[in-house]
C-alpha positions, 0 to 999 in steps of 0.5 A: 499500499502506497504512503499516499493511500495510507495517509489518505485513509488516516484522514477519515475521508468519509466524514471529511468529504461529507463535511465538505459536501455540506459546506459546499451546499451551504455556499450554493445556497447563499449564491457564492460565485463559482470560484469562491465556492471552489475555493471554499470547498477546497479549503474545507476539505483540506482543514477536514484532512488535517483534523482526521490526520492529527487525530490518527497521529495522536491515537497511533499508540492507542489504536495499536494497543486496541488492535485497530487493523483498519488504521494504517498508522497503527499497522505501520503502513505509514509513520506518525511523523508522515502524518504530522507533516501532511497535517501541518501542510494541509491545515496551512494550505486550508488557512491560506485559501481561507484568507483568500475569501476574506478576513472574517472567513479566515477567523472563522475557519481558524476557530473551527479548526482549533476547536477540532484539534482541541478534541484530538489534543485531549478533550475527547477524554473529558466531560466536555468532549461535546463542546468542540462539536458544538463550536465547529459545527455551529460555525460551519454555516458561517463559513459559507456566509462569510465567503460571500463578497458581502461577508455576514455571519450565519443567522443564530438559528443556523448556527444553532442547528449546526451546533445540534448537528455536532452534538448528535454526531459526537454522541452517536459516532462513538457508539461502535467504539465503546469497548475499544474506548473503555480499554484504552481509557477514553472517557468523554461525555458519551461514555459517562452518560452511557450508550442509550442516553447518548442516543436518546439525546442525539435523536431528540437534539436532531428533532429539535434542530430540525424545528429550529431550522423550520421556524428560522427559515420561515421567518427569514424567508423573503415576503412573496413568492415571485411565482416560484416555490420557496426553498422553505417548501422543500426544507418542510419536506426534509424536516419530516424526514429528519424528524421521522428518522430521529423518531425512529432512532429514539424508538429503537434506542429505547427498546434495545441497546443501541447498536449499528442500527441506531447509529445509522438512523441518527446519522441519516437524521443528521444528514437530512438536517444538514439538507434542510439547512442547505435548502433554506437558501439565502435565509441562513445569512444574518 
């Protein structure tokens, strides 16, 4: 396996691509010009790759102890040093591209990445492990609005919805790794409150987040329709899907120990909430 391939798999490519897609969809929603949209997408992708690389570099010893054969660094396919170098390069280029979009975009993206890195560095094993997710995902909508020619932060309800997505992702994402984390001493918020409580809180948070987006986008939609359907109509349809998936995940978590089924349902609900947020269009800007 080539070094590049091993490093790529150490970036957590799935989540990195999903976050990039969400940021790009939000950029389309606020009407970014093509060049700004492309720079936004590349900057967010590189920033997320740096987060994934730093996470695996920091956890390399723990992953080896846990027998994580899915981790290239734990298997020795790439060195920790090479992962750190790649992480430093990607975060530097991500911030340089952010600066090209404007000073406020650079500040917001720097805070988002610093928050994500703080989780990797040590907050993952503390009772406040959810805070970096709230901060980073709460700022995600603002990356799109601050990349515009006329930069503005995202509306408070949009930032709140992003924070809710972060809460749900954190509480649910650790469910498959509970046993490995327990063996290696990781005790973040989900581990302290337990599997079932984590899944239940995540599902309820997503349902409430979907409601916040529906209300916020409705109040923020421009008066009159000009003969075309408002993005809020589509957002309402996605709202129903998000709430339905969250309710299914909540029900499943209450009747049996949360496992892969609950994980997938809540993640799908989180994805629907992201789509709902993007569907609100220009109303996400404050």
